[in-house]
MDAnalysis code that builds the backbone (N, CA, C; Angstrom):
import MDAnalysis as mda
import numpy as np

u = mda.Universe.empty(393, n_residues=131, atom_resindex=np.repeat(np.arange(131), 3), trajectory=True)
u.add_TopologyAttr("name", ["N", "CA", "C"] * 131)
u.add_TopologyAttr("resid", np.arange(1, 132))
u.add_TopologyAttr("resname", ["UNK", "UNK", "UNK", "UNK", "UNK", "UNK", "UNK", "UNK", "UNK", "UNK", "UNK", "UNK", "UNK", "UNK", "UNK", "UNK", "UNK", "UNK", "UNK", "UNK", "UNK", "UNK", "UNK", "UNK", "UNK", "UNK", "UNK", "UNK", "UNK", "UNK", "UNK", "UNK", "UNK", "UNK", "UNK", "UNK", "UNK", "UNK", "UNK", "UNK", "UNK", "UNK", "UNK", "UNK", "UNK", "UNK", "UNK", "UNK", "UNK", "UNK", "UNK", "UNK", "UNK", "UNK", "UNK", "UNK", "UNK", "UNK", "UNK", "UNK", "UNK", "UNK", "UNK", "UNK", "UNK", "UNK", "UNK", "UNK", "UNK", "UNK", "UNK", "UNK", "UNK", "UNK", "UNK", "UNK", "UNK", "UNK", "UNK", "UNK", "UNK", "UNK", "UNK", "UNK", "UNK", "UNK", "UNK", "UNK", "UNK", "UNK", "UNK", "UNK", "UNK", "UNK", "UNK", "UNK", "UNK", "UNK", "UNK", "UNK", "UNK", "UNK", "UNK", "UNK", "UNK", "UNK", "UNK", "UNK", "UNK", "UNK", "UNK", "UNK", "UNK", "UNK", "UNK", "UNK", "UNK", "UNK", "UNK", "UNK", "UNK", "UNK", "UNK", "UNK", "UNK", "UNK", "UNK", "UNK", "UNK", "UNK", "UNK"])
u.atoms.positions = np.array([
    [128.231, 139.624, 81.818],
    [128.884, 138.390, 80.975],
    [128.378, 138.897, 79.999],
    [129.553, 138.830, 79.001],
    [128.599, 139.284, 77.449],
    [130.660, 138.858, 76.493],
    [129.963, 138.164, 75.356],
    [130.756, 137.598, 74.500],
    [131.116, 138.580, 73.091],
    [131.134, 140.177, 73.644],
    [130.437, 141.266, 72.457],
    [132.161, 141.204, 71.891],
    [133.015, 140.809, 72.373],
    [134.513, 140.882, 72.082],
    [134.883, 140.013, 70.804],
    [133.414, 138.769, 70.455],
    [133.655, 138.154, 69.082],
    [133.530, 138.504, 68.057],
    [132.960, 139.877, 67.604],
    [132.557, 140.396, 66.917],
    [134.695, 140.742, 65.793],
    [135.121, 140.766, 66.706],
    [136.815, 140.029, 65.791],
    [136.556, 139.474, 65.117],
    [136.048, 138.093, 65.666],
    [136.797, 137.168, 64.897],
    [135.168, 136.744, 64.301],
    [134.366, 137.098, 63.099],
    [134.078, 136.730, 61.964],
    [134.005, 135.028, 61.395],
    [135.067, 134.985, 61.193],
    [135.770, 133.956, 60.532],
    [135.589, 132.959, 61.902],
    [135.454, 132.830, 63.101],
    [134.649, 131.725, 63.904],
    [134.750, 130.395, 63.509],
    [134.829, 129.589, 63.908],
    [134.340, 127.878, 63.500],
    [133.569, 127.509, 64.781],
    [134.576, 127.571, 65.844],
    [134.132, 126.927, 67.040],
    [134.393, 127.692, 67.649],
    [132.778, 127.568, 69.115],
    [133.134, 128.398, 70.098],
    [133.094, 127.366, 71.388],
    [133.480, 127.382, 72.366],
    [132.990, 126.697, 73.305],
    [132.789, 127.321, 74.256],
    [131.293, 127.503, 75.198],
    [132.035, 128.733, 76.750],
    [130.603, 127.872, 77.630],
    [131.275, 127.259, 78.164],
    [130.484, 126.003, 79.100],
    [131.019, 127.071, 79.974],
    [129.841, 126.366, 81.228],
    [130.123, 127.030, 82.687],
    [129.935, 128.649, 83.009],
    [129.514, 129.253, 82.218],
    [129.958, 131.109, 82.197],
    [128.597, 131.328, 82.784],
    [127.306, 131.238, 83.382],
    [126.692, 131.878, 83.234],
    [125.881, 132.724, 82.202],
    [126.215, 132.521, 81.631],
    [125.202, 133.350, 80.447],
    [123.556, 132.382, 80.086],
    [123.204, 133.806, 79.710],
    [121.572, 133.557, 80.076],
    [121.079, 133.851, 78.601],
    [119.889, 133.710, 78.800],
    [119.008, 134.132, 77.507],
    [119.325, 136.528, 77.101],
    [119.563, 136.785, 77.615],
    [120.004, 138.230, 77.107],
    [121.052, 137.931, 76.320],
    [122.228, 137.311, 76.324],
    [123.613, 136.842, 75.175],
    [122.748, 137.436, 73.738],
    [123.755, 138.304, 73.541],
    [124.089, 138.735, 71.932],
    [125.000, 138.129, 71.082],
    [124.988, 137.277, 70.119],
    [126.071, 137.339, 69.467],
    [126.199, 138.178, 68.737],
    [127.629, 138.350, 67.764],
    [127.426, 139.181, 66.542],
    [126.828, 138.252, 65.461],
    [126.746, 138.416, 64.018],
    [126.660, 136.901, 63.529],
    [128.177, 136.380, 63.196],
    [128.412, 134.889, 62.576],
    [129.529, 134.931, 62.486],
    [129.191, 133.784, 61.947],
    [129.078, 134.182, 60.085],
    [128.492, 132.368, 59.493],
    [129.191, 131.380, 59.099],
    [130.180, 131.414, 59.612],
    [131.062, 130.137, 59.728],
    [131.409, 128.823, 60.815],
    [130.471, 129.613, 61.818],
    [130.442, 129.014, 63.234],
    [129.787, 127.534, 62.870],
    [130.286, 126.581, 63.291],
    [129.844, 125.349, 63.031],
    [129.327, 124.659, 63.911],
    [130.365, 124.942, 65.181],
    [129.806, 124.000, 66.817],
    [130.130, 124.909, 67.640],
    [129.122, 124.562, 68.790],
    [128.581, 125.127, 69.689],
    [128.299, 124.576, 70.533],
    [128.736, 125.372, 71.865],
    [128.431, 124.692, 73.669],
    [128.146, 125.167, 74.500],
    [127.273, 125.813, 74.777],
    [127.099, 126.102, 75.720],
    [125.901, 125.398, 77.233],
    [127.138, 124.932, 77.382],
    [126.980, 122.984, 78.661],
    [126.882, 124.146, 80.297],
    [126.092, 123.827, 80.649],
    [126.339, 124.318, 81.885],
    [125.807, 126.034, 81.754],
    [125.236, 126.456, 81.549],
    [125.056, 128.144, 81.658],
    [123.531, 127.990, 82.066],
    [122.746, 129.924, 81.342],
    [121.154, 129.736, 82.211],
    [120.502, 129.756, 80.507],
    [120.954, 129.290, 79.652],
    [119.917, 129.011, 78.262],
    [118.109, 128.858, 78.894],
    [117.667, 129.592, 77.911],
    [116.432, 128.687, 77.681],
    [115.645, 129.278, 76.282],
    [114.866, 128.591, 75.660],
    [114.196, 128.638, 74.269],
    [114.868, 129.856, 73.217],
    [114.326, 130.775, 74.693],
    [114.574, 131.882, 73.803],
    [115.544, 132.680, 72.995],
    [116.591, 131.584, 73.400],
    [118.041, 132.365, 72.601],
    [117.582, 131.416, 71.094],
    [116.906, 130.765, 71.052],
    [117.192, 129.952, 69.683],
    [116.567, 130.553, 68.251],
    [115.848, 131.726, 68.473],
    [115.707, 132.654, 67.311],
    [117.295, 132.793, 66.999],
    [117.469, 133.897, 67.789],
    [118.520, 134.523, 67.733],
    [119.589, 133.604, 67.002],
    [119.783, 132.396, 67.653],
    [121.439, 131.379, 66.883],
    [120.307, 131.332, 65.898],
    [119.353, 130.582, 65.388],
    [118.892, 130.543, 64.284],
    [119.374, 132.029, 63.254],
    [119.301, 133.292, 63.171],
    [119.922, 134.356, 62.532],
    [121.625, 134.239, 62.652],
    [122.224, 134.756, 63.093],
    [123.519, 134.206, 63.340],
    [124.421, 133.451, 63.279],
    [123.859, 132.393, 63.470],
    [124.506, 131.262, 63.252],
    [124.189, 130.446, 62.354],
    [124.464, 131.004, 60.526],
    [123.707, 130.410, 60.107],
    [123.980, 128.501, 59.359],
    [125.871, 128.902, 59.226],
    [126.608, 127.485, 58.799],
    [125.996, 125.975, 60.492],
    [125.620, 126.415, 61.100],
    [125.803, 125.731, 63.206],
    [125.175, 124.427, 62.652],
    [125.979, 123.698, 62.623],
    [125.309, 122.047, 62.399],
    [125.980, 120.654, 63.811],
    [126.849, 121.815, 64.979],
    [126.793, 120.970, 66.414],
    [126.121, 122.098, 67.099],
    [125.140, 121.524, 68.051],
    [124.823, 122.131, 69.427],
    [124.577, 121.577, 70.985],
    [124.942, 122.166, 71.620],
    [124.700, 121.595, 73.096],
    [124.646, 122.398, 73.878],
    [123.548, 122.308, 74.618],
    [122.969, 122.723, 75.331],
    [122.823, 121.873, 77.438],
    [123.361, 121.022, 76.955],
    [123.408, 119.871, 78.206],
    [123.641, 120.638, 79.503],
    [122.546, 120.607, 80.550],
    [122.656, 121.453, 81.912],
    [122.219, 122.835, 82.223],
    [121.338, 122.824, 80.755],
    [120.793, 124.365, 81.003],
    [119.015, 123.905, 80.975],
    [118.114, 125.199, 81.366],
    [116.751, 125.281, 81.882],
    [116.442, 124.231, 80.456],
    [116.846, 124.960, 79.027],
    [115.731, 124.246, 78.009],
    [116.769, 123.038, 77.885],
    [116.854, 122.197, 77.801],
    [117.443, 121.203, 77.578],
    [116.690, 120.251, 79.552],
    [115.710, 119.663, 78.695],
    [115.267, 118.524, 79.902],
    [115.895, 117.200, 80.347],
    [116.491, 117.389, 81.345],
    [116.652, 115.660, 81.534],
    [116.563, 115.560, 83.227],
    [116.512, 114.030, 83.154],
    [116.616, 113.560, 84.831],
    [117.576, 114.033, 86.015],
    [119.109, 114.541, 85.820],
    [120.183, 114.966, 86.451],
    [120.037, 116.396, 86.731],
    [118.646, 117.211, 86.404],
    [118.945, 118.811, 86.727],
    [117.347, 118.631, 87.146],
    [116.155, 118.169, 87.113],
    [115.309, 117.230, 86.994],
    [114.072, 116.215, 87.148],
    [114.041, 116.112, 88.192],
    [113.267, 114.543, 88.163],
    [111.959, 114.619, 87.540],
    [111.149, 115.785, 87.505],
    [109.927, 115.340, 86.877],
    [110.368, 115.332, 85.353],
    [111.271, 115.037, 84.673],
    [111.681, 115.073, 82.938],
    [111.922, 113.531, 82.508],
    [111.495, 113.430, 81.970],
    [112.227, 112.388, 81.225],
    [112.131, 111.840, 79.481],
    [112.372, 110.721, 79.315],
    [113.054, 110.840, 77.988],
    [112.154, 111.253, 76.880],
    [110.576, 111.221, 77.195],
    [109.918, 112.071, 76.416],
    [110.391, 113.428, 76.177],
    [110.315, 114.520, 77.459],
    [110.173, 115.525, 77.292],
    [111.898, 115.994, 76.670],
    [112.937, 115.064, 76.732],
    [114.233, 115.461, 76.271],
    [113.897, 114.952, 74.502],
    [113.296, 114.081, 74.093],
    [112.151, 114.496, 72.962],
    [112.251, 114.887, 71.997],
    [110.979, 115.963, 72.882],
    [110.483, 116.928, 72.130],
    [111.509, 118.139, 72.797],
    [112.371, 118.081, 73.449],
    [112.713, 119.226, 73.040],
    [113.891, 119.099, 71.934],
    [114.515, 118.151, 71.939],
    [115.235, 117.214, 70.365],
    [114.196, 118.895, 69.316],
    [113.201, 117.519, 69.103],
    [112.291, 118.430, 67.986],
    [112.130, 119.524, 67.806],
    [111.546, 120.394, 68.906],
    [111.483, 122.196, 69.077],
    [113.036, 122.486, 68.160],
    [114.618, 121.843, 69.332],
    [115.564, 122.626, 68.506],
    [115.746, 122.392, 67.363],
    [115.143, 121.234, 67.071],
    [115.706, 121.253, 65.096],
    [114.600, 121.619, 63.943],
    [113.278, 121.809, 65.054],
    [112.350, 122.945, 63.710],
    [112.941, 124.551, 63.842],
    [114.058, 124.490, 65.273],
    [114.278, 126.043, 65.160],
    [115.920, 126.533, 64.004],
    [116.848, 125.407, 64.843],
    [117.985, 125.406, 63.801],
    [117.713, 123.836, 62.732],
    [117.654, 124.337, 61.529],
    [117.201, 123.082, 60.473],
    [118.467, 121.871, 59.589],
    [119.747, 123.102, 60.716],
    [121.072, 122.479, 59.475],
    [121.849, 121.511, 60.905],
    [120.955, 121.511, 62.016],
    [121.755, 120.903, 62.684],
    [121.990, 119.249, 62.690],
    [123.596, 119.115, 62.330],
    [123.505, 117.651, 62.576],
    [124.081, 116.782, 63.404],
    [124.615, 117.522, 64.839],
    [124.114, 117.052, 65.979],
    [123.681, 117.608, 67.281],
    [122.815, 117.174, 68.477],
    [122.778, 118.377, 69.328],
    [122.573, 117.257, 70.823],
    [123.354, 118.128, 71.386],
    [124.085, 117.295, 72.929],
    [125.013, 116.602, 71.829],
    [124.523, 115.125, 72.574],
    [125.623, 114.327, 72.266],
    [125.196, 113.090, 72.015],
    [124.296, 113.871, 70.584],
    [123.083, 112.423, 70.173],
    [122.896, 113.209, 68.500],
    [123.621, 112.558, 67.624],
    [123.446, 112.486, 65.899],
    [121.750, 113.031, 65.702],
    [121.698, 113.711, 64.817],
    [120.163, 113.704, 64.721],
    [120.227, 112.988, 63.549],
    [118.644, 112.021, 63.380],
    [118.225, 111.501, 62.747],
    [117.293, 111.818, 61.352],
    [116.926, 110.913, 60.540],
    [116.319, 111.762, 59.138],
    [115.331, 111.952, 59.853],
    [114.315, 111.180, 61.336],
    [113.453, 110.705, 61.720],
    [112.754, 111.579, 63.055],
    [113.961, 112.307, 63.310],
    [114.138, 113.571, 63.817],
    [113.445, 114.724, 63.431],
    [114.616, 114.772, 61.780],
    [114.109, 115.643, 61.206],
    [113.114, 116.045, 60.791],
    [112.500, 114.535, 59.826],
    [110.821, 114.752, 59.889],
    [110.059, 115.042, 61.044],
    [109.883, 114.526, 61.936],
    [109.414, 114.528, 62.850],
    [109.306, 116.209, 63.529],
    [110.943, 116.807, 63.493],
    [110.679, 118.083, 63.236],
    [109.970, 119.009, 62.520],
    [110.272, 118.908, 61.454],
    [109.397, 119.508, 60.307],
    [108.206, 119.605, 60.882],
    [107.636, 118.203, 60.961],
    [105.945, 118.366, 60.889],
    [105.535, 119.166, 61.900],
    [106.479, 118.511, 63.292],
    [105.095, 119.041, 64.395],
    [105.830, 119.486, 65.493],
    [107.508, 120.299, 65.065],
    [108.183, 120.862, 65.880],
    [108.098, 122.279, 66.420],
    [107.680, 122.949, 65.645],
    [106.635, 124.092, 66.491],
    [105.354, 123.659, 68.191],
    [105.628, 122.278, 68.135],
    [104.464, 122.468, 68.638],
    [105.234, 121.317, 70.032],
    [106.339, 121.200, 70.175],
    [107.099, 120.670, 71.334],
    [108.149, 121.331, 71.961],
    [107.433, 122.329, 72.364],
    [108.078, 123.091, 73.541],
    [108.300, 122.397, 74.918],
    [108.790, 122.289, 75.637],
    [108.935, 121.954, 76.402],
    [108.695, 122.972, 77.510],
    [107.869, 122.992, 78.689],
    [106.963, 123.321, 79.737],
    [107.562, 123.408, 80.033],
    [108.820, 124.420, 81.125],
    [109.325, 123.939, 82.234],
    [108.271, 124.428, 83.921],
    [108.696, 123.929, 84.536],
    [108.249, 124.433, 85.891],
    [108.883, 125.482, 86.936],
    [108.018, 126.750, 86.198],
    [108.484, 128.015, 86.785],
    [108.051, 128.025, 88.600],
    [107.036, 127.543, 89.013],
    [106.336, 127.324, 90.563],
    [107.603, 126.875, 91.254],
    [108.118, 126.313, 90.885],
    [109.246, 124.854, 92.014],
    [110.359, 126.545, 92.552],
    [110.338, 127.887, 91.617],
    [111.820, 128.212, 91.506],
    [110.971, 129.601, 92.838],
    [109.167, 129.598, 92.839],
    [109.106, 130.352, 93.994],
    [109.468, 130.252, 95.400],
])
């Protein structure tokens, strides 16, 4: 599973790649105009965020629903709203230009919290249950 063909689309502004079993080994080409990206229901964890920050400088809307990176009670019963909020702070710390994350607008309060404490808000995933 690869998106290497995107190199030919350097002016791409929106990309929806939901339900494609994409994982952290994914490497996108530099997409300087990409402002909307949805990776819903793939196999993405936090490892991809640094890469996205590097290759999508104009990114304003990102959705990671249904991925390991995005904790919610629909995917894992041991996750709650606090876990989801920590996830938002961490993602906003990495991708500072986002205006929307998943289905919610980024608030000024979230942006301030992400700047101050986002680096420490990475949500721990339970790898033991997968053994």
